[in-house]
Backbone as CSV, one residue per row, in Angstrom:
resi,resn,N_x,N_y,N_z,CA_x,CA_y,CA_z,C_x,C_y,C_z
1,MET,-33.250,-77.684,46.790,-34.259,-76.461,46.176,-33.550,-75.173,46.029
2,THR,-34.019,-74.631,44.725,-33.476,-73.527,44.783,-33.781,-71.957,44.662
3,LYS,-33.153,-70.951,44.669,-33.631,-69.819,45.079,-35.202,-69.540,44.516
4,ASN,-35.099,-69.844,43.804,-36.824,-69.870,43.037,-37.727,-70.220,44.422
5,ASP,-37.224,-71.970,44.689,-38.524,-72.392,45.442,-38.767,-71.512,46.972
6,PHE,-37.317,-71.277,47.219,-37.235,-70.708,48.594,-37.888,-69.174,48.327
7,ARG,-38.230,-68.878,47.452,-38.718,-67.237,47.286,-40.472,-67.587,47.147
8,LYS,-40.849,-68.771,46.326,-42.272,-68.816,46.635,-42.706,-69.580,47.734
9,ILE,-41.960,-70.143,48.070,-42.201,-70.160,49.803,-42.308,-68.929,50.676
10,GLN,-41.202,-68.348,50.782,-41.224,-67.317,52.054,-42.669,-66.390,51.248
11,GLU,-42.910,-66.378,49.485,-44.005,-65.882,49.756,-45.143,-66.014,50.317
12,HIS,-46.005,-67.709,50.304,-46.852,-68.053,50.891,-46.430,-67.317,52.081
13,LEU,-45.510,-67.666,53.159,-45.415,-67.472,54.396,-45.663,-65.545,54.697
14,GLN,-45.398,-64.850,53.379,-45.600,-63.373,53.907,-47.606,-63.543,53.653
15,LYS,-47.546,-64.194,52.762,-49.145,-63.897,52.684,-50.168,-64.142,53.404
16,LEU,-49.768,-65.780,54.061,-51.199,-66.595,55.202,-50.586,-65.867,56.663
17,PHE,-49.437,-64.942,56.673,-49.169,-64.135,57.941,-49.129,-62.852,57.959
18,MET,-49.766,-62.114,56.657,-49.377,-61.015,56.428,-48.365,-60.082,57.053
19,ASN,-47.134,-60.542,56.753,-46.235,-60.012,56.748,-45.312,-59.911,55.906
20,GLU,-44.629,-59.027,55.118,-43.824,-59.077,54.346,-42.510,-59.134,54.667
21,ASP,-41.827,-58.776,56.397,-40.716,-58.820,56.246,-40.097,-60.565,57.091
22,ILE,-41.140,-61.802,56.731,-40.537,-62.916,57.095,-39.778,-63.553,56.015
23,LYS,-38.465,-63.888,56.163,-37.413,-64.315,55.169,-37.728,-66.297,55.288
24,SER,-37.620,-66.514,54.085,-37.355,-68.453,54.557,-35.953,-68.324,54.042
25,THR,-35.336,-69.538,54.625,-33.954,-69.728,54.684,-34.265,-71.633,54.867
26,THR,-33.626,-72.382,54.639,-32.927,-73.816,54.749,-33.687,-73.881,56.852
27,ASP,-32.965,-73.057,57.579,-33.012,-73.040,58.615,-34.818,-72.441,59.329
28,THR,-35.273,-71.730,58.448,-36.504,-71.315,59.061,-37.220,-72.431,59.829
29,VAL,-38.001,-72.175,61.059,-38.458,-73.111,62.259,-39.937,-72.415,62.053
30,PRO,-40.985,-73.030,62.931,-42.320,-72.498,62.872,-41.919,-71.460,64.190
31,THR,-41.212,-71.037,64.896,-40.469,-70.275,65.606,-40.557,-68.935,65.260
32,ASP,-40.029,-69.047,64.496,-38.988,-68.062,63.488,-40.012,-66.775,62.886
33,VAL,-41.753,-67.660,62.938,-42.287,-66.751,62.131,-43.734,-66.471,63.056
34,LYS,-43.476,-65.213,63.534,-44.367,-64.397,64.312,-45.711,-64.952,64.032
35,GLY,-46.706,-65.673,64.610,-48.156,-65.477,64.810,-48.474,-66.672,64.548
36,TRP,-47.564,-67.599,63.722,-47.472,-68.919,64.021,-48.507,-69.611,64.379
37,ILE,-49.524,-70.376,63.768,-50.528,-71.383,64.589,-50.683,-72.338,63.710
38,SER,-51.260,-73.683,64.224,-51.382,-75.024,63.806,-52.295,-74.895,62.378
39,PHE,-53.330,-74.163,62.364,-54.118,-73.479,61.475,-53.135,-73.388,60.314
40,GLU,-52.383,-72.853,60.194,-51.695,-71.842,59.174,-50.896,-73.211,58.665
41,HIS,-50.132,-73.886,59.795,-49.173,-74.959,58.793,-49.956,-75.740,58.665
42,ILE,-51.493,-75.967,58.493,-52.442,-76.438,57.534,-52.312,-75.623,56.149
43,ASN,-52.757,-75.044,56.418,-52.678,-73.728,54.771,-51.586,-73.750,54.189
44,LEU,-50.365,-73.534,55.057,-49.256,-73.580,54.393,-48.900,-74.859,53.271
45,ARG,-49.419,-76.008,54.486,-48.976,-77.485,53.520,-49.893,-77.397,52.292
46,ILE,-51.036,-77.097,52.610,-52.031,-77.030,50.883,-51.122,-76.445,49.751
47,ASN,-50.766,-74.934,50.230,-50.178,-74.086,49.579,-49.099,-74.539,48.968
48,LEU,-47.932,-74.825,49.441,-46.877,-75.537,49.161,-47.510,-76.887,48.139
49,GLU,-48.533,-77.911,48.300,-48.622,-78.728,48.010,-48.990,-78.438,46.225
50,GLU,-50.396,-77.096,46.636,-50.634,-77.335,45.177,-49.366,-76.388,44.033
51,GLU,-48.534,-75.497,44.596,-47.380,-75.074,43.920,-46.829,-75.837,43.389
52,PHE,-46.083,-77.032,44.292,-44.687,-77.518,43.675,-45.416,-78.708,43.089
53,ASP,-47.138,-78.645,43.291,-47.581,-80.337,42.935,-46.912,-81.472,43.511
54,ILE,-46.703,-81.315,44.384,-46.386,-82.303,45.459,-47.482,-82.769,46.608
55,LYS,-47.168,-83.958,47.300,-48.017,-84.634,47.943,-47.150,-84.540,49.694
56,PHE,-47.298,-83.773,51.016,-46.297,-84.398,51.736,-46.568,-85.775,52.333
57,ASN,-46.522,-86.312,53.117,-46.674,-87.754,54.167,-46.533,-87.231,55.293
58,VAL,-47.046,-88.017,56.017,-47.173,-87.662,57.674,-45.376,-87.270,58.433
59,SER,-44.888,-88.383,57.785,-43.339,-87.951,58.869,-43.138,-86.062,57.297
60,ASP,-43.456,-85.527,56.871,-42.613,-84.766,56.322,-43.167,-83.398,57.158
61,VAL,-44.632,-83.863,57.229,-45.476,-82.383,57.629,-45.186,-82.473,59.189
62,ILE,-44.690,-83.734,60.030,-44.605,-83.409,61.318,-43.142,-82.531,61.259
63,LYS,-42.134,-82.651,60.186,-40.866,-81.703,59.696,-41.020,-80.642,59.845
64,ILE,-42.138,-80.163,59.146,-42.290,-78.626,58.874,-42.503,-77.840,60.255
């Protein structure tokens, strides 16, 4: 992943959780994001699939 990819992911996280302080790194996990709920997990997955023109398989979604 490029720095630009991380920036895009971070922007999606910030928008979904309405928190511009969220930072995305290779070590970011759901417990790092205040207010993380499973519904937002689904929205994040959908947003990332659209942003990067990809489809996650079940094992990928479990890893997020």
